Steps between C-alpha positions, in 0.01 A plus 500: 500500500616854429648716770301811580590814692244749625683830542425807706173400663381572852475160666221469756476168684250487789633162616837649595413870520740572213447836329799604292630574154673186374548273202389138466673222308276213392612164366336158466176627648662624822624826642873443522621844604370829639751784510526878449674428171529183293693458178470206264591488133265217411190620684199677355457840666164655580504852640234541770628829638231696678284191535409279796627141490305266727466128555255360246147582610284212626120484465356223715140529380441463125238326289659367180176321401684205343390223482140541395441870430773586254270748324547724809874448552772243443824427676673662204300823496475519878872466558576757230260737676681424825834586342362825363385586849842425651424159650752221467305246710125445531285251688204370302176430683344153476142581394562395141298246299586240612624638832847435634398220734735227378857451381399461135371858477809627681717320245299646213554857626869432556536366144309792350717742695815343359361529147316834511590685819749784519503545878508255791159347568435347841180309565239501776302179543131472582393442858189306400481218245300569185133406517489480879432738784627279782815332366848646508732476203794262533714758675805276526488421130461867414793594722723235347403616150628849579215724615610784727166563673141385528216735414122519490504819295164561340325242716538545875509190720168539680535181706699582815600138564638474146692823546644372824620182332645696210710708739611188688600306189664800334708546813652156445649625173555857626270645234317830548124482456385800296144589593230693320301614803131521420195361678289401203189486716524878526602580143257306279433694179695799635693697239654797686563631850182522705420853613362833392646483146362153432158617618510806270605283205246230575766227508510216751780551748779293649535604867838561657415254776506212250876550468563571866315191625710269283822679586418455869409133457813420302721683748350299786558175310858601419555578867356163600689290243826690470441503126631767267221734390540756223201726450448615143381837369414665833240775443339603832601696808374216719716243325809718541438535873432128545827411327688763699376355829570142391858587413546652845376172650754304297261338252684382192332730250604714208281716280482674166295770335471616140552849354131556433427486872727798568413685177122468456178502703139400442437851364670384178201278422249782456535468124411128505829424325557124535877555484472610864326179609731291716480261796560601775326815378637850508415631845464838672748782546541392862597150389746643247665704775523188718668306218764771473548495877540121491761527228688770688517317835582158352167333570470441124818332379451483124361695206365262234306579184224237511530511119165367374458531121162458333392522138356835396164348415474350849522843658275666240179399677280645770681548828348208696583256220866596452778288654706633787859612450732700279857493372786640707841369401582793271387773740578366849845642571428838339183535709694410814772754426252773413243447775728388784852635445423831330231574759724418795313195627795262459864544411638359177686238704175395671304463177780294349514280810131419454561399140835318536638351819173475693323280245826310445513410869134395508557279196831370640699598193708759687813286490548611139231753405366825640837658580804654330830339586787300360392140449130582470290440192536771238135603511497878483258783435610847392260789561512860385331697777468807276329321214134584458272212410152553355285190544379390158341154504508487121878469531496230769691181434241308701196369314293677763404863441281522810663769711343774713807719451462596132648844443670527840834680492748315719856578595756221483554274202677167461775530240689171532428150629760225534400142581773249585755717323299555180355834394135423429346847497661832418330831439620850442577685822 
């Protein structure tokens, strides 16, 4: 493999606290040297002066839709969208068709990634076996096949005994259980946050308590079992406070949120635009403030996109009939930089920690990914903080065009992505 030198960049590595101007020598997929100045006659030079060089970004909540719904997204298109958004590693959720509840589907995704993928794809396995509501997947088989987590994303585990057993079995293989926290008994036919706005719009609401009840239940079960609970896409003030208190008690819990929960509120739905329909739904201004507070004090460990592509025709229906979710891989880091760093909510180092080393540690890949250092994998993201990005879904690499951020002007653009020593995405700075 060719030798590559990144020259003149500002290296920011949350894992070590490094923040300095330095050069990086890459060879055979590894970082072999970091120094103020590196010379090599046979290396390709890329000048990244004035840019930020970070560990490759990691998104631990992505829907690649393959197998089964390739008209929405494929491993090929999804990973190219990830690269365009600065991500070098993604975790694909298991609610595919068929779901990832056995080793054969895991192997299929791994094979497709080798053939079509351009970034690292890690896999979450299903908690519940297809076609059942009371039977766990073969967790040992899934672990041995290479899954990095278990998840119920899209379909919460309503049965408390089943959730208890999932946490107990997952603990045997030291796998985090990623939970979509929703009490379906309270959310039937709901399409947006329940409150004044839903009443004005005449749309059935999803109450905040539906999330909080399941967060509380899962935290209690994690406390009881000693299992590893990771709470996905936190959206309510109550959930943030429950997680905060559980962490103080020593419960083994981590949590994530997505950019739309610190950028948008239920007010965005007044135009009945289905591109704003997501689950959990966009909440109130008070919830948005609480999400920012949870990010700032460390209650929320990770920022993930919850990238959920749908075909245009699926969203072009009346609001109650449209599917939940929207794309996020190509806007996630720019939204985080604009809404959190530029507005003084988090430092640049803190945002990068929540998109590099924190997810790496949760996924147990931090021995080689999520940090910048000699001997680590050469997965790198280069960001121009001064570059203005205008969100234009017509230019997305993803097959999904369903974004609520069309036309937003964001500050901070990805200009270079390196995966295992290979340049896979490069844009003008």
